[in-house]
DOLO-195033 format. One record per residue (C-alpha): residue in three letters; x, z, y. Coordinates in steps of 0.001 Angstrom, whole numbers, plus 500000, padded with zeros to 6 digits. Example, Ala and Ser with C-alpha at 12.3 -4.5 7.8 and 13.67 -1.06 7.14 Angstrom:
ala, 512300, 507800, 495500;
ser, 513670, 507140, 498940;
END
This chain:
met, 565655, 900235, 655988;
ser, 567079, 897895, 658843;
ser, 566466, 898999, 662517;
glu, 566901, 896830, 665335;
pro, 569280, 898031, 667921;
pro, 568184, 899626, 671427;
gly, 567431, 897310, 673924;
phe, 570242, 898483, 676400;
glu, 572706, 897552, 673576;
leu, 572444, 893966, 674341;
pro, 573849, 893859, 677882;
leu, 576669, 896382, 676987;
arg, 577915, 894473, 674235;
leu, 577717, 891031, 676285;
leu, 579670, 892961, 678996;
leu, 582136, 894267, 676712;
gly, 582684, 890952, 675146;
phe, 583235, 889553, 678742;
arg, 585720, 892334, 679482;
met, 587506, 891817, 676098;
ile, 588217, 888256, 677143;
ile, 589110, 888796, 680915;
asp, 591308, 891657, 680029;
arg, 593101, 889272, 677278;
leu, 593494, 886564, 679975;
his, 594919, 888799, 682473;
ala, 597389, 890314, 680130;
glu, 598565, 886843, 679180;
leu, 598481, 885416, 682763;
ala, 600704, 888438, 683514;
arg, 603064, 887337, 680824;
gln, 603201, 883816, 681910;
gly, 604136, 884568, 685559;
his, 600825, 885490, 687288;
pro, 600951, 889603, 687309;
asp, 599093, 889907, 690545;
leu, 595824, 888181, 689482;
arg, 592599, 889978, 689101;
pro, 589212, 889177, 687737;
leu, 587848, 888394, 691182;
his, 590496, 886153, 691892;
gly, 589009, 883687, 689017;
phe, 585737, 883715, 691053;
val, 587515, 882794, 694182;
phe, 589437, 879981, 692484;
gln, 586216, 878469, 690951;
ala, 584659, 879101, 694390;
val, 587460, 877208, 696275;
gly, 587414, 874308, 693731;
arg, 589222, 870966, 694184;
glu, 587855, 870093, 697578;
gly, 588297, 873595, 699403;
ile, 586179, 875680, 701380;
thr, 585693, 877640, 704493;
gly, 585735, 881513, 704330;
val, 582185, 881711, 705340;
glu, 581282, 879298, 702554;
leu, 583322, 881439, 700233;
gly, 581684, 884764, 701170;
arg, 578307, 883067, 700717;
arg, 579288, 881777, 697201;
leu, 580598, 885126, 696220;
gly, 577763, 887152, 697707;
val, 580324, 889002, 700027;
ser, 580702, 889361, 703597;
lys, 582659, 887175, 705827;
gln, 585292, 890161, 706180;
ala, 585468, 890764, 702602;
ala, 585839, 887020, 701835;
gly, 588683, 886889, 704424;
lys, 590803, 890037, 703249;
thr, 590502, 888334, 699659;
ile, 591777, 885033, 701318;
glu, 594587, 886812, 702855;
gln, 595708, 888687, 700045;
leu, 595671, 885474, 697892;
glu, 597482, 883483, 700571;
arg, 600286, 886283, 700441;
leu, 600581, 885995, 696882;
gly, 600881, 882092, 697206;
tyr, 597742, 881072, 695305;
leu, 595728, 879810, 698334;
glu, 596593, 878187, 701925;
arg, 594391, 877618, 705194;
ser, 594723, 874331, 707106;
ala, 592772, 872827, 709946;
asp, 589801, 870861, 708561;
pro, 590609, 867167, 709670;
ala, 586962, 866564, 710375;
asp, 586493, 869567, 712653;
ala, 589809, 871417, 714306;
arg, 587659, 874628, 714662;
arg, 587113, 874957, 710858;
arg, 589783, 876484, 708606;
thr, 589735, 875238, 705111;
val, 590862, 877219, 702204;
arg, 592478, 875234, 699317;
leu, 594466, 876237, 696149;
thr, 598223, 875937, 696108;
glu, 600206, 874360, 693341;
arg, 600546, 877962, 692153;
gly, 596836, 878392, 692203;
val, 596322, 875252, 690094;
asp, 598815, 876482, 687780;
ala, 597081, 879727, 687103;
leu, 593838, 877716, 686587;
arg, 595486, 875437, 684001;
arg, 597024, 878592, 682370;
ser, 593630, 880390, 682371;
ala, 591917, 877271, 680723;
arg, 594505, 877178, 677986;
ile, 594398, 880814, 677297;
leu, 590474, 881082, 677044;
asp, 590359, 878009, 674867;
arg, 592726, 880051, 672510;
val, 590404, 883103, 672715;
arg, 587320, 881038, 671935;
arg, 589381, 879426, 668903;
glu, 590213, 882897, 667601;
trp, 586665, 884280, 668114;
ala, 585414, 881461, 666144;
glu, 588019, 881690, 663452;
thr, 586648, 885566, 663147;
thr, 582981, 884576, 662991;
gly, 583113, 881446, 661268;
pro, 583216, 878042, 663251;
glu, 579510, 877205, 662490;
arg, 578335, 880664, 663185;
phe, 580049, 880751, 666391;
arg, 578921, 877447, 667386;
glu, 575339, 878712, 666824;
phe, 575990, 881800, 668800;
glu, 577179, 879471, 671748;
gln, 574077, 877366, 671542;
asp, 571863, 880242, 671349;
leu, 573678, 881586, 674590;
gln, 573265, 878231, 676361;
arg, 569370, 878331, 675777;
leu, 569085, 881831, 676901;
thr, 571154, 881415, 680204;
pro, 570625, 879128, 683133;
asp, 572470, 875965, 683176;
asp, 574624, 876965, 686388;
leu, 577667, 878133, 684562;
phe, 579233, 878776, 687885;
arg, 576798, 881016, 689608;
leu, 579337, 882767, 691640;
asp, 577532, 885467, 693168;
ala, 578464, 887973, 690502;
pro, 581209, 889688, 692446;
gly, 578598, 890516, 695176;
trp, 575816, 891381, 692633;
leu, 578160, 893740, 690760;
gly, 578921, 895480, 694075;
asn, 575338, 895883, 695056;
END
């Protein structure tokens, strides 16, 4: 007699899978010269993107206060991952951009996450894993970079 797992197990298993991937990512990033990065920093880097962003926009995208965004920007500036500069179009605005160190961390993250994905696919079997990913795509919104997660988790 097979019984279905209780409903509460699904979000916990999804969160546990996320945690396993992120913990592995950060352990490997630390070995590769980025020991100070934390999971929140990945959300910040994605929000900053290639074009840069203001502190106010960053706070809005992350779902945190302007002060919290500013504190995170300052921390990542000290660590050498972000830099602020005057916006050429509006001298009153300061734009936050990734430094070369920030870009390096993103490149390394992409390679590590690709490796983890391949390992998971090998564990379950490539076809089964591809089906799992397709199911997740059907069950979740198309907006992969819905970056309000840090604020959502903090509420």
